[in-house]
Each structure stands twice: as structure tokens, then as C-alpha cells.
C-alpha positions, -999 to +999 in steps of 0.1 A: +158-538+611+174-524+642+199-544+662+224-535+689+260-541+682+285-536+710+260-514+728+252-492+698+218-494+679+223-498+642+201-503+611+207-533+589+187-551+562+162-578+571+176-613+569+212-602+578+234-632+585+261-633+611+289-635+585+275-604+568+274-585+601+310-596+609+321-583+575+301-550+578+315-543+612+351-550+600+357-575+628+394-582+632+404-618+630+368-631+627+381-667+630+391-660+666+361-639+677+334-653+700+299-640+692+271-635+717+236-628+705+211-619+733+236-631+759+239-666+743+271-677+727+270-689+691+289-721+684+315-718+657+298-744+636+266-723+637+281-689+628+277-694+590+239-701+592+229-677+620+204-651+609+198-620+630+164-607+640+149-573+648+160-562+683+189-587+686+218-576+708+252-587+694+286-586+712+320-596+697+343-610+724+380-614+721+398-636+746+434-627+753+460-646+772+486-629+794+492-620+830+522-622+852 
């Protein structure tokens, strides 16, 4: 199936789970990443059971503190 990850179309196996995608994409500090699928945030408690579908658009978001 084709999904879009961070704006780039990629091919993955059907039935890919979110944890499998996180591993395949070598996401740094996955415990701190927020995931958006089709512009909807995935709750932390749902990450383990989320299955991706053909045409999904996935973004990995990292929130950083800082400022002046």
C-alpha cells in the first residue's frame, strides 16, 4: 500500500501498524513523538493498536521547549 510519511509517498505492506512504521522510519525517541494520521492526532494509548490504511498521510511531530 502507499502512504505518505512526512510529505513523501512510500510503499509499505498492507496491515502495517503504527509501531511498525515508527520502527521502519527510525523515529527518534518514539515515546515523545506525537503522531498525526490524516490530520488527526493519535492518542498515546491508541498508538499500539493503530493500523494504517492505503492513502493515509502520517506526520511525526516533536514539541520542543525553549525561547527567551
